[in-house]
N, C-alpha and C positions, 0 to 999 in steps of 0.2 A: 563587356559583360560575359561573353563567352570565355575569355581568358580567366576571369575570375572563377567561373564555375569549374574550369579544368583545374585551376590552382587549388580550389577547395577539395576537389576529388583527390588530387595528388597528395595533399596533406592530411586526409582523413585516415585516421587510425580506428578501424572498427574493432570492437571486442570480439572475443571468441571463447567458446567453452570447450575444454579439452576432456571433460569427464565423459562417462558412459553409463547407461542404465544398468548394465551388469555390475559395475563397481559400486554404484550407489545403492543397488539392491541389497548387497551384503551389509552395508551400514544401516539402511532402512529397517531390515528384518530384525537385527539385533536390537535396534532402537525400540521397535515395537514390542519385542519380547520382554526386554527389561523394563519397559514402561508398565506392561501388564503385571509382571511379576512384583514390582514395587508399588503397585497401586497409584501409578502416575507420577511418583516422585522423580523417577529418572528422566522424565520428560525434559526437564531443564538441561541436563547433560546431553540428552539426545538432540536438543537444538543446537548445542555447541558443536557436536559432531557433524551435524547436517551442514551447518553454516560453514565450518572449516573445510568441508569437502567442496561445497559450491563456490566459496571464495577463492580457495586454492586452485580450483580449475577454471576461474574466470580470468582471462588474460586481456590486457590493452598494451599494444606496442611491445609484445613479447614478455611482458611482466604480469605476474598474477597479484590478486589482492590477498590479504590475510585477515583472519578473524581471531581476536585475542581475548574474548570474554571467557569467563570461568563459569562453570555450571552452577557453582554456589551463588553467584551474583544473580543469576536468572531465577534460581529457586527461591531466594529471599524475596525478590520482587513478586514472584507468583504467590508466595505465602502470604505477603502483605495484602495483595488483592483478594486472595481467597479468604483471609481472616475478615477483611471488610465485608465481603458478601454474607459470610455467616453471621457477623454481627448485625448487619443491616437486617436480615431476615428475622433474627431474634428479637430485635428492637421493634420491628414492624409487627410482630405477633403480639407482644405484650404492650407496646406503646406506639401506636401509629404516629403520634406527633414526633416522638423521638426518631422514628424511622424516617420520617419526612425531612427532619433537621439533618440527619446523616446524609440523606440523598442530596440535599442542597449543599451540604459541605463538600460532597464529592464533585459537584458542579464548580464550586469555588476553586478546588484543589487541581481540577482537571488541566488547566492551562499550565501550571507548575509541573505536574506530572508528565505531560507531553513534552515540555522543554527539557526536563531531565532525561527523558527516554531518548530524545534526539541527540542530546549531548553524549549519553552513554554509548549509543550505537555508532556515532561518528568516531568516538575515541577508541573503540575496540576494532576499528577497521584501519588498516594500513595498505600502502601500495609502495613497493620498493623500499620497505622498512621505514617509511615516514608515515606518521599518524595523521588521520583527519581529526577535525575538532569542530565543535559547534558553540558559538559564543552568544546565542540568543538569549534574551531575557524574558522573564514572566510576563511583563507588560506587553510586549510584542506578541506573545502567545495568546493573551486575552483578546486582543484585536483580531488577530489572524484566525483564530479558532471559534471563540465564543461569539464575537460580533459577526464574523463571517458566516458562521452556521445559522445564526438568527436571521441574517439578511437573505440568505439563500432559502431558508425554510419558509418564511412569511411572504416571500415574493413568489412562492410556488415554483422555485427554480428559475425564474426569469433572470434574477441577478446573480445566478450561480457563478458565471464567469468572473465577476468582481471578487467573490469569495475565493475562487481558485487563484486568482492573481494575488490577493492579500496573503493567502496561505504559502504559495510558493516563493514569493518574495521574502517572507520571513525565513523560510527553510534555507534557501540558497544564498541569501545575502548575509547570512550568519554562518555559513559553512566555510571551513578553512581546510587547506591541505598544507601541513607545515605552517609556514607563516604566510602563505599566499591565499588571497581571497577569491571566492566565487561571487558573482553578481548576476542577477537577472532582472528583466523588466518586460515580461510578456505582454504584448499589446492587447487591448480589450477586443479589437476588431478580429484579431486572429482567434482569440478564445471563443467569441461568439460564432465564428464560422464552424468551428467543431462542436459547438453547443446545439446549433440548429437542428442537425439530424437526430441528435439524442433527444431534444425536446419534442420534436415531431413524433418520435417513436413513443414518448410517454403520452402524448395527446392521443395517439391512436390506441394505446393500451387503455387509457381511461375510457375512450369512446366504446371500444369493445366490451370492456367490463360493464359500462353503464347500459349498453344495449342489451346484453344478456340479463342484467338485473331487471330492466324494465319488462322484457318478455316473461321472465319468471314471475314478476309481480302481477301483470295483467292476466296471466294464465290462472293465478290464484284468487283473483277477485270474484267474489259471489259465492264462496264456499259457505256452507251451513256450519252451525256450531258443533254439529255431530263430527264434522271432519277437521275440527280445530287442530288435532294432533297432526293429521296429514298436512295441514297448512304450515305448521311449525316446522316440520321436517322439509317441506318444500322451500320454505324461506331460508333454512340453513343450507340447503343444496344450492339454492340460488346465489347466496353470498359466496360460497366456495367457487361455484362456476363462474362468477364474475371476477373474483379476486385472482384466480390462476392465471387466466390469459393477461390480465392487467400486470401482475407481478413479473410474469415471464418477459413481457415487453419492456417493463421498466428495468429489468436486470440487463437486457440487451442494451438498452440506452445508457445504463450506467457504465458498461464496458466500453461502449463506443466513446462516451464522453471522457472517461479516464484515459484512454489511449490517446485521443486527440489532444487532451490537455498535456499529457506527457510530451508529445512531439513539440507542442508550440513552446512549452517551458524549457525543455532541453535545448532546443534550437535558439532560444533567446538568452541562454546562459553563457557567460564568459568566465574563464579562469585566468587569474593573473593578468586581467585586462587584455590579454593577447589571444588566447586560445579559446575555441568555441566548442561547447558540447554538442552532440549530434544524435538525433533519433529519427527514425523513419519507419516506425512500426506501422503495419498495415491493419486498420481497424477490422476489416472483414477477415483477414488471414488470422489475426490474433484471436478473434471470436470463434473461428472454426477450430482452432487449436484448443481453446478452453472447453468448447462444447464436446469435441471428439475425445478430449481427455477425460472428461466427466463420464461419458458414455463407457469407454473402455474401462475405466476405474470401477464403475458399478457392475459392469458384466463379468469382470474377472475377480469380483469380491475384493477389490483393492490391491491384488497382487501386482497389476500393471501401474500402480502409482508412482514407483520410481521412474519407470519409463516416461510417464506423462510429466512428472516434475522436471526431468532432464530436457524433455523435448520443449517445454515452455521456456525454461530458462536459456536454453541454447538459442531460441529464436529471439528472445529479448536481447541477449548479449550481441548477437550478430547484426542487430539493427540498432545498436547503440554504439557510440564512439566519441571521439574528440578531433576536432580539426586543429592541427598544430601549426603554430607560427614559429617555425624553426624545429628544434627537437626537444622532446620531453626530457631527454637525458640531461640536456643543458639546464633545464629548470631544476631538477633534482640535485644536480652537481652544485649549482649556485647556492642551494639552500644548505647542502651539507657543508660546503666551504665556509659559509657565513657562521655556521654554528647555530642558526636560528630555528632549525627543524628539530622537533623532539622525535628521536627514533623509537622503534617499537620496544626496545629493551628498557627504556627509561621512563616512560610515561605511566603514571600510577592509574590503574584502572578503577576509578571512583565510581561509586553509585551502584544502582540496580536497574535491571531491565524490567519495567512494568508491562511490557508487551504492547506499547503504543508505538 
């Protein structure tokens, strides 16, 4: 067992981020100014510049990733979504029934949109000049997203680990790098172990919010009709007083659960049946980074946002990696020699980015 642990450590290729806050600040401030001047239109091209910087400075085994999307593709996707929102609100104003039908149509189309977005984002990403791909179908997305979401919601989160397992099996089992497949099968027991602390935090949040609401309610009992306005204000205050601590704790729970699930799923994922993905993000450490980044960003009126983004991305990269069976270079060379891998120059960038 000890030899296996040492072997895993020796073959682990951790990610690294070689960018800096100073470099990214120049990109960020230009993106912000051009987005303001163009009334938001440039935001699509801003996303491309941002992703190219972060991908290009994210390294695994001495090689970086690349991002190949074009700003026009992202702009078209956002224009479609914006047009839908405008049309939905217009229809809802003049014909509530038509608005409801349009909303239901979006729910029906959502799995297809998510599937296409996953495919788009995979295909615009490359490593060592070989593209990723996503081969999932809409039917799988219906089960993973719609059925999983319904199960998690109506079970009050108790069955959320099952929904997470279905979702990430759909994503990773349909992900390809060149002609080589990823596969994952996270265990329910492991997912429930990371779910339990998050669920307890949600229970505490609900209890705290409920206690505050009860105190406010009983303090308002017995008021006369003359003070009805004061009662209404007190009720509004009580609702906010109850919701704020509950939502804060639920937000913490969501971060804890998301990071825990990431670790479980990544460590259960294999590439080309031989190589294992790796993640050891600390939930408390990541939470501290998120909260401190938020505080610094607010205090500095967003001027430190580039520093915060680089800090978070560097932590995630340094605690992610792949345990290699042999050498990654041998895998890339075998794909290139066989001619089965589609390189970055020749793959058509189809589709649009809908932001999912």
